Phi, psi and omega in degrees: 000005190300332179302336187278344194231029174290155178293344186260027183273002177077009186244019181276047177237157182292156175276120188281154187272353179283129184267066180213134179289137179229114184308318183300325185262331191249338194289321179290326177299306181300322177296315181292322175297322178293318176295319179303307183302311179303305184297308192267324176275313189274319186257296183292325179293341179253011181281137179296346181270357186256158174285154173285328175204154168263096189289146177207138174300147183309318178296318183289320179301314179298324176282334184285328183258143180267081184250001181291144187260093183275174179290322182267144176289184178239169174284160181295330178297315183292326177293317179300314176303321184291316181298325178296316183297316181304316179296314189298315185264005176273155174289131179275086185291345178268007178284141179303332182265017167266102173233038185283324187238178169277029171211143178192183183069172177226105179278113183297325174295321179286328173292325176298320175290331179289325177303315191287308189294322177290324175301314176279338175054055184275151170242103197271071170247343171221149179295331183303314186261353179214066185293318185291315183285341175295314182293316180305315178299316177299325181290313181300311181300322182294315184295322179292321179295326183288328175293326175296318184104015177286135172281321165237155183206163167221161176180178178200164170263142183235174180287359178170172177299322183298315180298317182300325174292322178298320175303322179298314182282336178292316181289323176305313181289324175292324176296321176284323184228078186303340182274006188297334179294333184265308197266338179082173185289344186298334185269003194264343183083197187266099176283138177230133177247160184227140177206162184279162182292342181266357184295170185285148184297342182299334180293319177291324172292325171307310179300324179294306189297317187286351185084010177287321183088144184290334181290339180253020166251103182280122180271115184276142175298160175235160175277189178301339181267000180085013182269145178304142183271103186297314178308318183289329174296315175302317178300317184292320176304304182306315178300318179294319177296324179297318187273007175095355185278177179232094177301139180209352188207131173241131171250124168260151179245133171253087186098082177291159187301314190270299189261353173077032180278152179255110172298149181283083183305318178303309179299317180296320184291328171301312182299311181296328173296309181295336183255355177071044178249148179280131175254122175245134175253121173276089179255026182309316179271306191274356185298334185301334183300334179304337185281341190260132173290335178285332188239001188289342185296337180298343181243032181304132181092358187292336175297343177278351186284146175295321179200167183202155176252136182220120182248101175300340180293350185263256190297332179272354168073018174290159174300149179287166322286141175222095180235139184243140167241132180231145175222148177276358188258094181294133183087349186290325179297314181295316178303314184292313197251343187290135173249017181048048180291093187292335180288341176255314192247066175291149180276091180286127182298333188258013186229131172297131186304324181298343178268001176251067194265007184293347177290335178298334182266154178256021173223160181275116182097140187250161184288141181300129182284139182261118187250029188297329186289343182293338187282326186236009164067169178303322182297324178293317180293326179296318181293320173304305181299317175301323178296313185289324168300313187294319177297323177299315176293326173295315181297320174306313181294319182296323179296314178299323185281340188271122176304138178090352177247149184210123177299144171275325176193165174297129184289145176252329176245212186265010179272128177247112185252133183202161174251137164270116179268107182295161178307322182296342183253356187285346175259002179265156181274143177299341180277351176302138187297336184254001189298311185289326179294321178291318178292329184296336178269355180291307183297319174303321181294307180301322181295316180301315181296318182295319182294315184293326180282334182077013183287324181188168176225116174224140189267169176224158174191159171261155171230134177041048172088354175288152176301151178312138174224164182276139178246104179262121186246125180261113179220354184259105186277006176269352183292148183242172177295329178294321177299318187290324177298317183302315181302312183291324176297318186288322180296315185299317180299316185284333184254009184294343182259002183280000000 
């Protein structure tokens, strides 16, 4: 990268402190930075011939980067050098061999949208200050609500799936106790919520934040595929009522974090309807299947949910963070969250009230809408979804066919969970008392080796007492069958001596 940091790059001038763009001072710097980002982060950084990361221990990382905040500023050239180092030592999440999280790949059109929104720096809480993005947000939410099947809807973009799930439990409480805003929680008695044992940790955190308490969050059993046990849900609700508690909220999951299970939403909705409970569906991960005619059946009954979370930055590959909260109760968000802040949300005679939606949020300013899908349309999104599911099933078949690899269970979403059984364990019986404890150590050792080598990144975890296994998540539709074999070959190579 030396070409970016020569002393003759015209950037050996101080960074001025005034926060306004000046073509004479900043245009050349921004052009150079843009070229650096394109070359090192967007193209070279996502090439299969490059490493996913240049691993460095925290102590060495601190000394390698000039991050100390001194009294004097730096030159533009020094700042460009720092940006280069940041790119060099960062994990390239757009790399084809990064499958570590429920986000990956680098969508060029989404990146273009990020350029525009960051340059304009909008805060989308009133039409007055952000007219274009307000209309864009309304349009995107409306289209997403159609995929869900809502006849009427309300919704918003939030900073992430955890916040969207918090909105769900917040609305559920307000729906059951509309006076909560005035009288407070002390008048409500013991509220009880229900979620599966495999649900996202944000549901537990929401119970803590809302003052419900984790002891009043009932964890419902799941079946062998990780789906909520509806019979057990009924038993739990009955037991809570018998104990004097007040059931009010159920979370179903469409695409659990680890194994990708889809809870039976239709059956859960029937229970919630009969019991008078708010049903929220956490479709943060698996909601993208709604785009596909082939796979939308996995979320059958979701139109009956009172609210849902859907993260396009996950299965749909939008840039982070991109999370949507939707509800079929039109106007409920405003009722629940508005504090009537007149200094922000004036009733302008020349603006439709529906475009002044900032009061729906319980923080000032809304998250920037991601409009990436406008460029390749719903048909392009459907092709993307169909492709990643196809890749997941292909990878499953590769795992099944390869000696030394074993599926944890059949994939329902694009999560493929499997064990690598190293040579030292292949002659041992699964019934041996130390087999599971030894297998439990294998994935962490391989993970350490793969990260330090920079070859790829794939995560591991245990579930419900099972030994650590690898969780391979398909969200990058550019992968090929050759890439899938590379993952298996690399794991085998890194674990051959274990």
